[in-house]
C-alpha positions in Angstrom: 52.8 -6.2 16.6 50.9 -5.2 13.5 51.5 -1.5 12.6 48.8 0.9 11.5 49.0 4.3 9.9 47.8 7.6 11.4 46.7 10.3 8.9 48.1 12.0 5.9 51.5 12.2 7.5 51.6 8.4 7.4 52.9 8.0 10.9 53.0 4.4 12.1 51.9 3.1 15.4 51.2 -0.3 17.0 47.7 -1.6 16.3 46.8 -1.3 20.0 47.7 1.8 22.0 47.8 2.5 25.7 45.5 5.0 27.4 47.4 6.5 30.3 44.6 8.4 32.0 43.8 5.8 34.6 47.3 6.1 36.0 46.5 9.6 37.3 42.9 10.6 36.8 39.3 9.4 36.8 39.6 6.0 38.5 40.4 4.6 41.9 42.9 6.8 43.5 43.8 4.4 46.3 45.1 1.8 43.7 47.4 4.2 41.8 51.1 3.5 42.0 53.7 5.4 40.1 56.0 2.4 39.9 53.2 0.1 38.9 52.1 2.5 36.2 55.7 2.7 35.0 55.8 -1.1 34.7 52.6 -1.0 32.7 54.1 1.6 30.3 57.2 -0.4 29.8 55.2 -3.6 29.3 53.1 -1.9 26.6 56.1 -0.6 24.8 57.9 -4.0 25.0 54.9 -5.5 23.2 54.7 -3.0 20.5 51.9 -0.7 21.9 53.8 2.4 20.8 51.0 5.0 21.0 50.9 6.4 24.5 47.9 8.6 24.9 48.0 11.3 27.7 46.8 14.9 28.3 47.9 17.9 30.2 44.6 17.8 32.3 45.1 14.3 33.6 46.2 14.8 37.1 46.3 17.6 36.1 49.9 17.5 34.7 51.1 14.5 36.7 50.2 12.0 33.9 52.5 13.7 31.4 55.3 13.7 34.1 54.7 10.0 34.6 54.8 9.3 30.8 58.0 11.4 30.6 59.7 9.1 33.1 59.0 6.2 30.8 60.3 8.1 27.8 63.7 8.8 29.3 65.1 5.5 28.0 62.3 4.6 25.5 61.6 7.7 23.4 62.5 5.9 20.2 59.9 3.2 21.0 57.0 5.5 21.7 54.5 7.5 19.7 53.6 10.3 22.1 50.0 11.7 21.9 48.9 14.4 24.3 46.2 17.0 24.4 45.5 20.6 25.1 42.4 22.8 25.5 40.9 21.9 28.9 41.7 23.6 32.2 40.9 21.9 35.5 39.6 24.1 38.3 38.4 23.4 41.8 34.8 23.1 40.7 34.7 22.9 36.9 36.6 21.9 33.8 36.6 24.7 31.2 37.8 24.9 27.6 40.5 27.3 26.6 41.3 27.5 22.9 43.0 30.9 22.8 46.0 30.7 20.4 48.5 32.1 23.0 47.4 29.6 25.6 47.6 26.7 23.2 51.3 27.6 22.4 52.2 27.9 26.1 50.4 24.6 26.8 52.5 22.8 24.2 55.7 24.1 25.6 54.7 23.0 29.1 53.8 19.6 27.8 57.1 19.2 26.1 58.9 20.1 29.4 56.8 17.6 31.4 57.3 14.8 28.8 61.0 15.5 28.5 60.9 15.5 24.7 61.6 18.0 21.9 58.5 16.9 19.9 55.0 15.6 20.3 54.0 13.1 17.7 50.3 13.8 17.9 48.9 16.9 19.5 45.1 16.7 20.0 42.6 19.4 20.8 40.8 18.0 23.8 37.7 20.2 23.4 36.8 23.2 21.2 36.4 26.5 23.1 32.9 27.9 22.3 34.4 31.4 22.9 37.1 31.0 20.2 36.6 30.2 16.6 38.0 26.7 16.2 40.0 27.8 13.1 42.0 30.2 15.3 42.8 27.4 17.8 43.7 25.0 15.0 45.8 27.6 13.2 47.9 28.1 16.4 48.3 24.3 16.6 49.4 24.3 12.9 52.1 26.8 13.8 53.4 24.4 16.3 53.9 21.9 13.5 55.7 24.5 11.4 57.9 25.2 14.4 58.9 21.5 14.7 57.4 21.0 18.1 54.5 18.8 16.9 54.4 16.3 14.1 50.6 15.9 13.5 47.3 17.2 14.8 44.1 15.5 16.0 40.7 16.3 17.4 38.9 14.6 20.3 35.2 14.2 19.2 32.3 15.2 21.3 29.0 15.8 19.5 25.5 16.8 20.2 22.9 14.0 20.3 19.9 14.2 17.9 17.6 11.4 17.1 17.6 10.0 13.6 16.8 6.7 12.0 19.9 4.6 11.5 21.3 2.3 8.9 23.2 -1.0 9.4 26.8 -0.8 10.2 29.5 -2.9 8.5 29.2 -5.4 11.3 25.4 -5.7 10.9 24.8 -3.8 14.1 22.6 -0.8 13.9 24.6 1.7 15.9 21.9 3.8 17.4 19.1 1.4 17.5 17.5 -0.2 20.5 19.8 1.4 23.1 18.0 4.6 24.1 21.0 6.4 22.5 20.3 8.6 19.5 22.6 7.7 16.6 23.8 11.1 15.4 26.1 12.0 18.3 28.8 13.7 16.3 27.0 16.3 14.0 28.9 19.1 15.7 32.2 17.3 15.5 31.7 16.6 11.8 31.1 20.3 11.1 34.2 21.2 13.2 36.3 18.7 11.2 35.2 20.1 7.9 36.2 23.6 9.1 39.6 22.8 10.5 40.5 20.5 7.5 40.6 23.7 5.5 43.2 25.2 7.8 45.5 22.2 8.3 45.2 18.5 7.7 43.5 16.4 10.5 45.6 13.3 11.2 43.3 11.7 13.7 40.0 11.8 15.5 39.6 10.3 18.9 36.1 9.2 20.1 34.5 6.5 22.1 34.0 3.2 20.2 33.3 -0.2 21.6 30.9 -3.1 21.4 28.6 -1.3 23.8 29.2 2.2 22.3 29.3 1.7 18.5 27.7 5.1 17.5 30.8 6.3 15.8 30.2 3.7 13.1 27.3 5.7 11.9 29.1 8.7 10.4 32.2 9.7 12.2 34.3 6.6 11.3 33.2 6.6 7.6 34.2 10.3 7.5 37.7 9.4 8.8 38.0 6.4 6.5 37.0 8.4 3.3 39.7 11.1 4.1 42.6 8.9 5.2 42.2 10.2 8.8 43.2 7.9 11.7 40.6 6.9 14.3 41.7 6.5 17.9 39.0 4.4 19.7 38.7 5.7 23.2 37.2 3.5 25.9 37.2 0.3 23.7 36.6 -1.8 26.8 33.7 0.2 28.0 35.5 1.6 31.1 36.4 -2.0 32.0 32.9 -3.5 31.8 33.7 -5.5 28.6 36.6 -7.3 30.3 34.2 -9.4 32.3 36.0 -8.6 35.5 33.4 -6.3 37.1 30.6 -7.6 39.2 27.1 -6.0 39.1 26.6 -4.2 42.4 30.2 -4.2 43.4 30.3 -0.4 43.9 33.0 2.1 43.1 34.9 4.6 45.2 33.6 8.2 45.0 36.4 9.5 42.9 35.9 6.8 40.3 34.1 8.2 37.3 32.1 5.0 37.1 30.4 5.7 40.4 28.4 8.4 38.6 28.0 6.7 35.2 24.5 5.5 34.4 25.8 2.3 32.8 27.5 1.3 36.1 24.4 1.1 38.3 23.9 -2.4 39.7 20.7 -2.7 37.6 22.4 -1.7 34.3 25.5 -3.8 34.9 23.3 -6.9 35.5 21.1 -6.1 32.5 24.1 -6.0 30.2 25.7 -9.2 31.3 24.5 -11.0 28.1 26.9 -8.8 26.1 29.9 -9.9 28.2 28.7 -13.5 28.1 28.6 -13.3 24.3 32.2 -12.0 24.2 33.3 -14.7 26.6 31.7 -17.4 24.4 33.6 -16.2 21.3 36.8 -15.8 23.3 36.6 -19.4 24.5 37.0 -20.6 20.9 40.3 -18.8 20.7 41.6 -19.0 24.2 41.0 -15.3 24.5 39.4 -13.1 27.2 36.2 -11.1 26.7 38.3 -7.9 26.7 40.5 -9.2 23.9 37.5 -10.1 21.8 36.1 -6.6 22.4 39.4 -5.1 21.3 39.6 -7.4 18.3 36.1 -6.2 17.3 37.4 -2.6 17.3 40.4 -3.5 15.3 38.0 -5.2 12.7 36.3 -1.9 12.0 39.0 -0.6 9.7 42.8 -0.5 9.1 42.8 3.1 10.2 41.3 2.3 13.6 43.6 2.0 16.7 42.0 1.1 20.0 43.5 2.9 23.0 42.5 0.9 26.1 43.4 2.5 29.4 45.1 0.7 32.3 47.5 1.2 35.1 48.5 -2.4 35.6 51.1 -4.3 33.6 49.0 -7.6 33.5 46.2 -5.8 31.7 48.6 -3.9 29.4 50.1 -7.3 28.3 46.7 -8.8 27.9 45.4 -5.9 25.8 48.5 -6.1 23.5 47.8 -9.7 22.7 44.4 -8.7 21.3 46.3 -7.5 18.2 46.9 -11.2 17.3 43.2 -12.1 17.4 41.4 -11.9 14.1 37.7 -12.4 14.3 35.9 -14.2 11.5 32.8 -13.0 9.7 30.8 -15.4 11.8 32.3 -14.0 15.0 31.4 -10.4 13.9 27.9 -11.5 13.0 27.5 -13.1 16.4 28.6 -9.9 18.1 26.2 -7.9 15.9 23.4 -10.3 17.1 24.1 -9.7 20.8 21.2 -8.1 22.8 21.2 -4.3 22.6 23.1 -2.6 25.3 20.8 -1.1 27.9 21.4 2.2 29.7 19.3 4.4 31.9 19.3 7.6 30.0 
């Protein structure tokens, strides 16, 4: 598989990563299988998807333990990315960016993963009660201690309406979707602040055909500074694979059961987007999901999509997307697809 570089540390990863969250958190609990997830992990590694993205809160904690099982014989094949900064309670998820906690969380993640180093340690969310420079400084000390190789930030920004400009694909990121374009103002300010403390190697944020808002400012910020971009949810929580049926329903614990884009009405309204991806894929013998991942890969050499799955068949299919190179005409066709609708 093609290799791509993450950040100033020039750490190489496969062009397509593997999001491990669905194996332990957020999706259908009844379909989870530790052995099935292990097969998916090994399938991804076999095909060059070296970046394994997990977090201590997934489970909580069980996802890192699962990834650790896969790493026992495959550590040299994997680029391990995990996160700190969120605590899961009975009723709420809260941020904790206190330096002492961050250091303890790192040690706990190392034990669960069964490794002596974390390749990429990401701050899952900034703690509003702690200056982000203090949190980032503690994370930088982990690098100095040899426990962590590089640092990243997961991006969540406030939404504020502003006119948009055309993206590199011809798609206007915030236009016609009912979604304001400047989602990441707060994140950009945070990035500028922590960059003064220790280099940012990566930013992780949602990016897909139906959520292209990062193209507006966040992705250019990363590109101009040599910062890697990990594209979260590049398959639109599974919608862009074309395997979901409008009105099918989701189990209560599945995050899509409460997502406004997964109502029967919105899923039906956005079928033309999937149809367009399927039409392009037919020209290459590719699936709609592979076209969606290829679109993300086309956004820059510093971009690495991290599709999540717990099944080996999808892990193998996602890996093959690295071989699909879309033409300018394909990208223009995607840019011309009907605007994604959503209910907010």
